Structure formats: structure tokens, C-alpha cells
VEXDREN-2710 file (C-alpha; in Angstrom, 1 decimal):
% VEXDREN-2710
k/r/px/py/pz
1/MET/-11.6/-58.2/-21.9
2/LYS/-12.5/-57.3/-18.4
3/PHE/-10.2/-55.4/-16.0
4/SER/-10.2/-56.0/-12.2
5/HIS/-10.4/-53.0/-9.9
6/PHE/-6.8/-53.6/-9.1
7/SER/-5.7/-53.5/-12.8
8/VAL/-7.6/-50.3/-13.4
9/ALA/-5.9/-48.7/-10.5
10/VAL/-2.5/-49.8/-11.7
11/CYS/-3.3/-48.3/-15.2
12/LEU/-4.3/-45.0/-13.6
13/LEU/-1.1/-44.9/-11.5
14/ALA/1.0/-45.7/-14.6
15/ALA/-0.7/-42.9/-16.6
16/THR/-0.1/-40.4/-13.7
17/ALA/3.5/-41.4/-13.5
18/CYS/3.9/-40.8/-17.2
19/THR/2.4/-37.3/-17.1
20/PRO/5.2/-34.8/-17.1
21/GLU/5.5/-32.3/-14.3
22/ARG/5.3/-28.7/-15.2
23/THR/6.4/-25.7/-13.2
24/VAL/5.3/-22.1/-13.2
25/VAL/7.0/-19.3/-11.2
26/LEU/5.0/-16.2/-10.2
27/LEU/7.2/-13.3/-9.3
28/SER/5.5/-10.6/-7.3
29/THR/5.9/-7.1/-6.0
30/ASN/3.6/-4.9/-3.9
31/ASP/3.7/-1.3/-2.6
32/ILE/6.6/-0.3/-4.8
33/HIS/5.8/3.4/-4.0
34/ALA/7.8/4.7/-6.9
35/GLN/11.2/3.4/-5.6
36/ILE/12.8/3.5/-9.0
37/ASP/16.3/3.4/-7.4
38/ARG/15.8/-0.3/-6.8
39/PHE/14.2/-1.1/-10.1
40/PRO/17.5/-2.1/-11.8
41/GLN/18.0/-4.8/-9.1
42/LEU/14.4/-5.9/-9.6
43/ALA/15.0/-6.2/-13.4
44/ALA/18.2/-8.2/-12.8
45/ALA/16.3/-10.7/-10.5
46/VAL/13.4/-11.1/-13.0
47/GLU/15.7/-11.6/-15.9
48/ALA/17.8/-14.2/-14.0
49/CYS/14.6/-16.1/-13.3
50/ARG/13.4/-16.0/-16.9
51/ASP/16.8/-17.3/-18.0
52/THR/16.4/-20.4/-15.9
53/VAL/12.6/-21.0/-15.9
54/GLU/10.4/-21.3/-18.9
55/ASN/7.1/-20.3/-17.4
56/VAL/7.3/-17.0/-15.5
57/VAL/4.5/-14.5/-14.6
58/LEU/5.3/-11.1/-13.2
59/VAL/2.6/-9.6/-10.9
60/ASP/2.1/-6.4/-8.9
61/ALA/-0.4/-5.9/-6.0
62/GLY/-0.8/-2.1/-6.1
63/ASP/0.6/1.2/-4.9
64/ARG/3.0/1.7/-7.7
65/TRP/3.6/5.4/-7.1
66/THR/3.5/8.0/-4.3
67/GLY/6.9/8.0/-2.5
68/ASP/9.6/9.3/-4.9
69/PRO/9.3/12.9/-6.2
70/PHE/11.2/12.0/-9.4
71/VAL/8.2/9.8/-10.2
72/ASP/5.4/11.6/-8.6
73/ARG/6.2/15.1/-9.8
74/THR/6.7/14.3/-13.5
75/THR/4.1/14.9/-16.1
76/PRO/2.0/12.8/-16.1
77/ALA/2.7/11.8/-12.5
78/GLY/3.8/8.2/-12.1
79/MET/4.8/7.6/-15.7
80/PRO/8.4/6.7/-15.0
81/ILE/7.4/3.6/-13.0
82/ILE/4.9/2.6/-15.7
83/ARG/7.6/2.8/-18.4
84/LEU/9.9/0.7/-16.3
85/MET/7.3/-1.9/-15.6
86/ASN/6.3/-2.0/-19.3
87/ARG/9.9/-2.6/-20.3
88/LEU/10.3/-5.3/-17.7
89/GLY/7.2/-7.1/-19.0
90/TYR/4.8/-7.1/-16.1
91/ASP/1.8/-9.4/-16.9
92/VAL/-0.9/-8.4/-14.4
93/ALA/-1.6/-6.0/-11.6
94/THR/-4.4/-4.6/-9.5
95/PHE/-5.0/-1.2/-8.0
96/GLY/-3.7/0.1/-4.7
97/ASN/-5.3/3.1/-2.9
98/HIS/-2.4/5.3/-4.0
99/GLU/-3.2/4.7/-7.7
100/PHE/-6.0/7.2/-7.1
101/ASP/-3.9/9.9/-5.5
102/HIS/-3.9/12.1/-8.6
103/GLY/-7.6/11.6/-9.4
104/GLN/-9.5/9.2/-11.5
105/ALA/-9.0/11.2/-14.8
106/HIS/-5.3/10.9/-14.4
107/LEU/-5.5/7.2/-13.6
108/GLY/-7.7/6.7/-16.7
109/ARG/-5.0/8.3/-18.8
110/ILE/-2.3/6.1/-17.2
111/LEU/-4.3/3.0/-18.0
112/ASP/-4.0/3.8/-21.7
113/SER/-0.2/3.5/-21.3
114/VAL/0.1/0.2/-19.5
115/ASP/1.1/-2.9/-21.4
116/PHE/-0.1/-5.3/-18.7
117/ALA/-3.6/-6.4/-17.6
118/VAL/-5.0/-4.4/-14.7
119/VAL/-7.9/-6.2/-12.9
120/CYS/-10.1/-5.3/-10.0
121/SER/-13.3/-7.2/-8.9
122/ASN/-14.7/-4.5/-6.6
123/LEU/-14.4/-1.3/-8.7
124/ARG/-17.5/0.0/-10.5
125/SER/-17.1/3.0/-12.8
126/ASP/-19.9/5.3/-13.9
127/THR/-17.7/8.0/-15.4
128/CYS/-16.4/8.7/-18.9
129/THR/-13.0/9.7/-17.5
130/PHE/-12.2/6.3/-16.0
131/PRO/-12.9/3.1/-18.0
132/GLN/-14.4/0.1/-16.3
133/VAL/-11.7/-2.5/-15.8
134/ALA/-12.2/-6.3/-15.9
135/PRO/-12.6/-8.1/-12.6
136/TYR/-10.1/-10.9/-13.6
137/THR/-8.0/-12.2/-16.4
138/ILE/-6.8/-15.7/-17.5
139/LEU/-3.2/-16.2/-18.6
140/GLU/-1.7/-19.4/-20.0
141/ARG/1.9/-20.5/-19.3
142/GLY/3.1/-23.9/-20.7
143/GLY/-0.4/-25.2/-21.0
144/ILE/-1.3/-24.1/-17.4
145/ARG/-4.4/-21.8/-17.2
146/ILE/-3.9/-19.2/-14.5
147/GLY/-6.7/-17.0/-13.3
148/PHE/-6.0/-13.7/-11.6
149/VAL/-8.7/-11.8/-9.6
150/GLY/-8.0/-8.3/-8.4
151/ALA/-9.2/-6.6/-5.2
152/VAL/-8.6/-3.2/-3.6
153/THR/-9.4/-2.0/0.0
154/ASN/-12.5/0.0/0.6
155/TYR/-12.2/0.0/4.4
156/GLU/-10.4/3.3/5.1
157/GLY/-12.7/5.7/3.1
158/PRO/-15.0/4.4/4.3
159/GLY/-16.6/2.8/1.3
160/HIS/-13.6/3.6/-0.9
161/PRO/-9.8/3.3/-0.7
162/ALA/-7.9/5.8/1.5
163/GLY/-7.7/9.1/-0.2
164/HIS/-9.7/12.3/-0.9
165/ALA/-13.3/11.7/-1.6
166/SER/-13.1/13.9/-4.7
167/SER/-10.9/11.2/-6.4
168/PHE/-13.7/8.7/-6.2
169/VAL/-16.8/10.6/-7.5
170/GLY/-18.6/8.3/-9.9
171/LEU/-16.8/5.2/-8.6
172/THR/-18.1/2.7/-6.2
173/PHE/-16.2/0.0/-4.3
174/PRO/-18.3/-3.0/-3.2
175/ASP/-17.0/-5.2/-0.4
176/PRO/-13.7/-6.7/-1.7
177/GLN/-14.0/-9.9/0.2
178/GLN/-17.4/-10.7/-1.2
179/THR/-16.5/-9.8/-4.8
180/SER/-13.3/-11.8/-4.5
181/LEU/-15.2/-14.9/-3.4
182/GLN/-17.9/-14.4/-6.0
183/CYS/-15.2/-14.2/-8.8
184/ALA/-13.4/-17.2/-7.4
185/ARG/-16.5/-19.4/-7.7
186/GLU/-17.1/-18.2/-11.2
187/LEU/-13.5/-18.6/-12.4
188/ARG/-12.4/-21.8/-10.5
189/PRO/-13.9/-24.3/-13.1
190/GLN/-12.1/-22.4/-15.9
191/VAL/-8.5/-22.5/-14.6
192/ASP/-5.9/-24.8/-13.2
193/LEU/-4.4/-22.2/-10.8
194/LEU/-6.4/-19.4/-9.2
195/VAL/-4.6/-16.3/-7.7
196/LEU/-6.0/-13.4/-5.8
197/VAL/-4.0/-10.2/-6.4
198/SER/-5.1/-8.3/-3.3
199/HIS/-4.6/-4.8/-2.0
200/MET/-6.9/-5.3/1.0
201/GLY/-4.1/-6.0/3.6
202/ASP/-3.1/-9.3/5.1
203/LYS/-5.6/-9.3/7.9
204/ARG/-8.5/-8.8/5.5
205/ASP/-7.0/-11.4/3.2
206/GLU/-7.0/-13.8/6.2
207/GLU/-10.6/-13.0/7.1
208/MET/-11.7/-13.8/3.5
209/LEU/-9.7/-17.0/3.3
210/LEU/-11.1/-18.3/6.6
211/THR/-14.7/-17.4/5.5
212/ALA/-14.1/-19.4/2.3
213/ALA/-12.7/-22.4/4.3
214/GLU/-15.7/-22.4/6.7
215/ASN/-18.0/-23.0/3.7
216/GLY/-16.6/-26.5/3.5
217/ASN/-15.3/-26.5/-0.1
218/ASP/-13.3/-29.6/-1.2
219/ARG/-10.6/-27.4/-2.6
220/PRO/-9.7/-23.9/-1.5
221/LEU/-11.3/-21.3/-3.7
222/TYR/-7.9/-19.6/-4.1
223/ASP/-4.6/-21.4/-4.4
224/LEU/-2.5/-18.3/-3.8
225/VAL/-2.9/-14.7/-2.6
226/ILE/-0.4/-12.1/-3.7
227/GLY/-1.1/-9.4/-1.2
228/GLY/-0.2/-5.8/-0.5
229/HIS/-1.3/-2.6/1.4
230/THR/0.0/-3.4/4.9
231/HIS/3.7/-3.6/4.0
232/GLN/4.1/-6.9/5.8
233/ILE/6.2/-10.0/4.9
234/ARG/3.8/-13.0/4.7
235/ASN/4.4/-16.6/3.8
236/SER/1.7/-18.6/5.5
237/VAL/-1.1/-21.0/4.7
238/VAL/-4.6/-19.8/5.7
239/GLY/-7.6/-22.1/5.1
240/GLY/-5.6/-24.1/2.7
241/THR/-4.4/-21.1/0.6
242/LEU/-0.9/-19.7/0.5
243/LEU/-0.9/-16.1/1.6
244/THR/2.1/-14.0/0.6
245/GLN/3.3/-10.4/0.8
246/THR/6.8/-9.0/0.1
247/GLY/7.0/-6.0/2.4
248/SER/7.3/-2.7/0.5
249/ARG/9.5/-0.2/-1.5
250/LEU/11.2/-2.9/-3.6
251/ASN/13.3/-4.3/-0.8
252/ASN/12.3/-7.8/-1.9
253/ILE/10.6/-9.7/-4.7
254/GLY/8.4/-12.7/-4.0
255/ALA/8.9/-16.0/-5.9
256/THR/6.0/-18.5/-5.8
257/VAL/6.9/-21.9/-7.4
258/VAL/3.9/-24.0/-8.5
259/ARG/4.5/-27.6/-9.6
260/MET/1.8/-29.3/-11.5
261/ARG/1.1/-32.7/-12.9
262/GLY/-1.7/-32.6/-15.4
263/ARG/-4.3/-30.2/-14.0
264/LYS/-3.4/-30.9/-10.4
265/ILE/-1.1/-28.8/-8.1
266/VAL/1.6/-31.1/-6.7
267/ASP/3.3/-28.4/-4.6
268/ILE/3.2/-24.6/-4.1
269/SER/5.9/-22.8/-2.2
270/PHE/7.0/-19.2/-1.6
271/ARG/10.4/-17.6/-1.2
272/LEU/11.3/-14.0/-0.4
273/VAL/14.3/-12.8/-2.4
274/GLU/16.3/-9.7/-1.2
275/LEU/17.0/-7.4/-4.2
276/ALA/20.1/-5.9/-2.5
277/SER/22.0/-9.1/-3.5
278/TYR/21.6/-8.4/-7.2
279/ASP/23.7/-6.1/-9.4
280/ALA/21.8/-3.5/-11.3
281/ALA/20.6/-4.3/-14.8
282/GLN/22.4/-1.6/-16.8
283/PRO/19.6/-0.5/-19.2
284/TYR/17.3/0.1/-16.3
285/ALA/20.0/1.9/-14.3
286/ASP/20.4/4.3/-17.2
287/MET/16.7/5.0/-17.3
288/VAL/16.7/5.7/-13.6
289/VAL/19.6/8.1/-13.9
290/ALA/17.8/10.0/-16.6
291/TYR/14.6/10.3/-14.5
292/LYS/16.5/11.6/-11.5
293/ASN/18.4/14.2/-13.4
294/GLN/16.2/17.1/-12.2
295/PRO/18.2/20.0/-10.8
296/GLN/15.2/21.7/-9.3
297/LEU/14.5/18.7/-7.1
298/ASN/18.1/17.9/-6.3
299/ARG/19.2/21.3/-5.0
300/PRO/19.4/21.8/-1.2
301/ALA/16.4/23.4/0.5
302/GLY/18.1/24.0/3.9
303/ARG/19.8/22.1/6.7
304/PHE/19.0/19.8/9.6
305/ALA/21.2/20.5/12.6
306/LYS/20.6/17.0/13.8
307/GLY/19.0/13.8/12.4
308/ALA/15.3/13.1/12.7
309/ASP/13.6/9.7/13.0
310/LYS/10.1/9.0/11.9
311/LEU/8.6/10.4/15.2
312/GLY/10.9/13.4/15.0
313/LEU/9.7/14.1/11.4
314/ALA/6.0/13.9/12.5
315/GLN/6.6/16.3/15.4
316/TRP/8.5/18.7/13.1
317/ILE/5.5/18.7/10.7
318/ALA/3.0/19.2/13.5
319/ARG/5.0/22.1/14.9
320/SER/5.7/23.7/11.6
321/ILE/2.0/23.9/10.5
322/ALA/1.0/25.2/13.9
323/VAL/3.6/28.0/13.7
324/ALA/2.7/28.8/10.1
325/THR/-1.0/29.2/11.0
326/LYS/-0.4/30.7/14.5
327/SER/-2.3/27.8/16.0
328/GLU/-2.0/26.6/19.6
329/ILE/-1.8/23.0/18.7
330/GLY/-0.5/21.1/15.7
331/LEU/-1.5/17.6/14.7
332/TYR/-0.1/15.2/12.2
333/HIS/-0.6/11.5/11.5
334/ARG/1.9/8.7/11.4
335/GLY/0.8/7.4/8.0
336/GLY/1.5/10.7/6.4
337/VAL/5.2/10.6/7.2
338/ARG/6.7/8.7/4.3
339/LEU/10.4/8.8/5.3
340/ASP/11.8/6.9/8.2
341/THR/14.6/9.4/8.7
342/ILE/16.4/12.5/7.5
343/PRO/20.0/12.7/8.6
344/ALA/21.8/15.9/9.7
345/GLY/23.2/18.1/7.0
346/GLU/21.8/19.5/3.8
347/VAL/18.2/18.5/2.9
348/SER/17.1/18.5/-0.7
349/ARG/13.7/19.6/-2.0
350/ALA/13.3/16.0/-3.2
351/ALA/13.6/14.8/0.3
352/ILE/10.8/17.0/1.5
353/TYR/8.5/16.0/-1.4
354/ALA/9.3/12.3/-0.5
355/LEU/8.5/13.0/3.2
356/GLU/5.1/14.5/2.2
357/PRO/4.3/13.5/-1.3
358/PHE/0.6/14.2/-1.2
359/ASN/0.5/18.0/-1.7
360/THR/-1.9/18.1/1.3
361/PRO/-3.4/21.4/2.3
362/VAL/-3.2/22.7/5.8
363/THR/-6.5/23.0/7.7
364/VAL/-7.3/25.1/10.8
365/THR/-10.1/24.4/13.2
366/ARG/-11.0/24.9/16.9
367/MET/-11.4/21.9/19.3
368/THR/-11.9/21.3/23.0
369/PRO/-9.9/18.6/24.8
370/GLU/-13.0/16.5/24.9
371/GLU/-13.3/16.7/21.1
372/LEU/-9.6/15.9/20.7
373/ARG/-10.1/13.0/23.1
374/ALA/-13.0/11.6/20.9
375/VAL/-10.9/11.7/17.7
376/ILE/-7.9/10.0/19.4
377/LEU/-10.0/7.3/21.0
378/SER/-11.8/6.5/17.7
379/LYS/-8.6/6.2/15.8
380/TYR/-7.0/4.0/18.5
381/ASN/-10.0/1.7/18.6
382/ASP/-10.6/1.7/14.8
383/THR/-12.2/-1.5/13.6
384/CYS/-12.1/-0.7/9.9
385/ASN/-8.5/0.5/9.2
386/LEU/-6.8/-2.2/11.2
387/SER/-3.3/-1.3/10.2
388/GLU/-3.6/2.1/12.0
389/ALA/-5.4/1.0/15.1
390/HIS/-3.9/0.2/18.5
391/ARG/-1.0/2.6/18.1
392/ILE/-0.2/6.2/18.6
393/ASP/-1.4/7.5/15.2
394/ILE/-1.9/11.2/15.9
395/VAL/1.2/13.1/16.8
396/ALA/0.6/16.4/18.6
397/THR/2.5/19.3/19.8
398/THR/0.8/19.0/23.1
399/PRO/1.5/15.9/25.2
400/TYR/-1.2/13.3/26.0
401/THR/-1.5/9.8/27.4
402/ILE/-3.9/7.1/26.0
403/VAL/-5.3/5.0/28.8
404/THR/-6.2/1.4/27.8
405/ASP/-7.6/-1.7/29.5
406/ALA/-5.8/-5.0/29.5
407/GLN/-7.2/-5.9/26.1
408/ASP/-5.7/-2.8/24.6
409/HIS/-9.0/-1.0/24.2
410/ALA/-8.5/2.8/24.6
411/LEU/-10.7/4.1/27.5
412/ASP/-9.5/7.7/28.0
413/VAL/-7.0/10.3/26.8
414/VAL/-5.3/12.6/29.4
415/PHE/-4.0/16.0/28.4
416/PRO/-1.8/17.4/31.2
417/ASP/-1.4/20.9/29.6
418/LEU/-4.9/21.6/28.4
419/GLN/-7.8/23.2/30.2
420/ALA/-11.0/21.1/30.0
421/GLU/-13.5/23.6/28.8
422/ARG/-11.3/25.7/26.6
423/ARG/-11.5/25.6/22.8
424/TYR/-8.1/25.6/21.2
425/SER/-7.0/26.6/17.7
426/VAL/-5.7/23.5/16.0
427/ALA/-3.6/23.1/12.8
428/LEU/-3.8/19.7/10.9
429/ASN/-3.8/18.5/7.4
430/ASP/-6.9/18.1/5.4
431/TYR/-6.6/14.3/5.2
432/ILE/-7.1/14.0/9.0
433/TYR/-9.8/16.7/8.8
434/ARG/-11.8/15.0/6.0
435/ASN/-11.3/11.3/7.0
436/TYR/-10.9/10.8/10.7
437/ALA/-14.1/10.0/12.7
438/GLU/-15.4/12.3/15.4
439/ILE/-14.1/15.6/13.7
440/ASP/-16.6/18.4/13.4
441/ARG/-16.2/19.2/9.7
442/THR/-18.4/22.3/9.8
443/ARG/-16.0/24.3/12.0
444/GLY/-12.7/24.1/10.2
445/ARG/-11.2/25.9/7.2
446/ILE/-9.0/24.2/4.5
447/LEU/-6.2/26.5/3.4
448/HIS/-5.9/25.4/-0.2
449/SER/-3.1/27.8/-0.9
450/MET/-1.0/26.5/2.0
451/LEU/0.4/23.0/1.4
452/VAL/2.2/21.0/4.1
453/ASN/5.3/20.3/2.1
454/GLU/5.6/24.0/1.1
455/VAL/5.4/25.0/4.8
456/LEU/8.3/22.7/5.5
457/LEU/10.3/24.1/2.5
458/ASP/9.7/27.6/3.7
459/GLU/11.0/26.8/7.1
460/LEU/14.1/25.2/5.7
461/GLY/14.6/28.1/3.4
462/SER/14.6/30.6/6.3
463/GLY/18.4/30.2/6.7
464/ARG/18.1/28.7/10.2
465/PRO/19.0/25.0/10.6
466/VAL/16.0/22.9/11.7
467/ARG/16.5/21.1/15.0
468/PRO/14.1/18.2/15.1
469/ASP/12.9/16.8/18.5
470/ASN/12.8/13.0/18.5
471/ALA/11.6/12.7/22.1
472/PRO/8.0/11.3/22.3
473/ARG/5.2/13.5/23.7
474/GLN/2.6/10.8/23.5
475/GLN/2.3/7.5/25.4
476/VAL/0.0/4.6/26.1
477/GLN/-0.6/3.5/29.7
478/VAL/-2.6/0.4/30.7
479/ARG/-5.1/1.1/33.5
480/GLN/-4.3/-1.0/36.5
END
């Protein structure tokens, strides 16, 4: 019996119509930064989804700690957030730059404790202290094969994630965009849904997706990007791929709903869910209370006579390290200020460790205005670390103005209070000293016994209330 072309098409349509539709929900977090106070609400949201949807996958895109001293100052550091994530049943995650804050040996030990897959396509290990992780993993939900590729930034190092170079000895980080594309080509034929779990930052994710789209593939190499690093909220389609990010610090959880018929994606959509709308899941709330019962962190360290915003906190840090080292100028960087505000009144030790969680040593050096100018211009015009470019990143005790052209390219820095040829004593932290371009690293001295957060605690403990200054000393001016 012969079939006409029409009857064959009718049979195919009928078969498609009879194929049941399946749904999988990918719940995602990124840049948790140890915010365990919000974990009970996260648990409630995840459990509510699992109660209503059969196929659920829970994913994290990196930076699970560094931000809450009740997590970061435990032994081993970071373990409370891992225990909470294990209990909640995370399925897969990648690394963020802050996973390396306590060194690779520490991270290697932590990996022995996780109950979820950790993947990263652009990490190569040649050390016995840190095991080589897989570039990707494949999970199955309701007959749907889902591939997850991991990627972490290497742009800020440069050549490795942001952090101290000593944390990365024996590790190499190839270009995350290239390794992500390579893994996608390898994995695409094996899966029905392909996800990049990325800690590159949304602009780098966009670049990669546009590069992939320009290659003229019939289908995007990735169906979904679960992103992190830049603390943005993203829900957009780039080059045919859905790009998502949930902000940071467990304010939200992302819910990506994928509907499939057979092996084909029918629809994919993303929704941001605010966790504040959920009541705390009690078992997790009990765990958090136990973790935060640390009297040595909860006791007051001193008082603020007035509240400080993020700029005021940066200026306080810059002034404090300058005073502590008897330097003429103090510098600090915006990214190192991890609280948005401290209100007037008593300030706990925990608040200071949350403000500066890195245990960063103070460094002293000597610089001319011309040398300061070069550092500030380089940072403002940074083409690698895009999230810190084109903003006032370096807060200083001395005022200055960045002069830009109409395209926001910095041309000059004007210091009204500095003498052009004089070399000034400068206090900064060793992160700026080690990582910022244009700094002469042969002239400075790292004071390993003087930590930034301990300087702040000493000032608070002096008995005199701290009076932060929230008025800006730096500005940007467009050249006319």
C-alpha cells in the first residue's frame, strides 16, 4: 500500500499530537555570598515547587560564600552553606571566583563534602590538593536528558578568577568562552536540553552567545544560560538562547520552565521569584539559628555616631588604614566594600567581618600624582573587568576628578590638593596592590600582621564613636 505525501504528513502530525508534553523546571541561584539568613525562605520556595512539579533541578552559578562571618569564619570556612545546600538537594553547580578565597587546598576539602555535581569547563588542575573536576554533567528528569556545562571567569586575574595569585598556583583557567563553546559542540548531540552554568558575568555570556550565533548553527548551541558574577537580574534572549541571572544574596530564585514534546523544546521561559514572599521552612531556620549563635561575633565592637552608606564605608576604610599606617593618602576600592550600609548605633564584630570578609592585609607604598593618575585611568578604562570599569572604583582620602570624553573614556585625573612632583606615602590593601594595573609592585610593603578588618575593629574599640563621612570626594567630569 502506497502513501501519498499528504497522508504521510497527516500521520506525522497525528503522531506528534499523541506525544505527551513533558515539563522540567530549573530552579537557580547565583552569588549567594553566604546569606544563610535567607536560606529558610529559599528552602520553602524550592519545596513548594517540588510539591507541584514532578521534574525539578536545582542549580547554583557560583560564589556560595564570602559575605557572612557566621559562614566564612567557621572551621572549615564555608561549611554551613554547603550543609544547607546538601540538605536542600542541590543537583549541580559551578565555581565562582570567591570559591577560591580560602585557597585551593581548602576548596579541595570542601569538594569532598558536597552532595551535588560541581562542573567547570575551563579549570585545569596540576596539584594533588585540588582534584580535577568534570567540565560537564548529564542529568535525566522524566526521560529528558539535560546537559550542564560549567564556566568561571578568568578575566580579572588576569588569567584566573579575581583573588590572590597564591590561591591559583598549579591551576590554569583557559578562556571560558572558548571552552564553553567547545563543550557545547561535544555535548549537544547527547542531550535534549543544554544549559551553561556560568560565572563569567552577563556581558561575557552575551559575547559568547553572539559569537555562537554568528557561526550560523541551525539551533543555538545552548538553550539556556544560568549566569552569575555580575549580580544582575537578566531575562533576555541572546542569539536564540535564554540568558538569566537572579541578582545576588538570595533576594530571589530563578525558575526556568521548559516544555518539551518528544525531544523538541516547545517553550522555555524564565520567572524571577522574590524569596521575601515565603515563610521560613522551619528545619532550615533552626539550622541558621544554630550557626549564628556565636557570642564572640555578636558582641558589640563599638558605635557609629551616624549611619554610613556604601561610599561612607569606603571612605572610612581608606581613612582608617591611612591613620593606622601614618600615611598621607588612603585608598580603597568599591568592590571590597561588602555592605551597603551600617546604621547609627552599636556595631557588632560580625558587621565588620561582613563589611571586609577577606582578611586583607594593609599595604604601604609611595606614589606620585602621575602614578596615581595612571592607576585610576587604567581602572576606569578597564577592558577586561567590565563590571568595575567606567565608574569611580578607587575611593581616596584626597579628592580627585576623572575627566572623560563624550564616549566615557577617561582622559585625565585632576588632583587639586596634590603637588605634581612630590611622592606621597599611600596606604591601600594588598588586593589593589597585587592586582591593579600600573602599580609599581617593587616599591610597596605588605603588612601581613595588619589586616584591614582588624584596623577597623581597633578604631571602633577605642571608645570614641565613629563619624562616617558620606560626602563624595571623587567625581567624573565630561570634557566639553
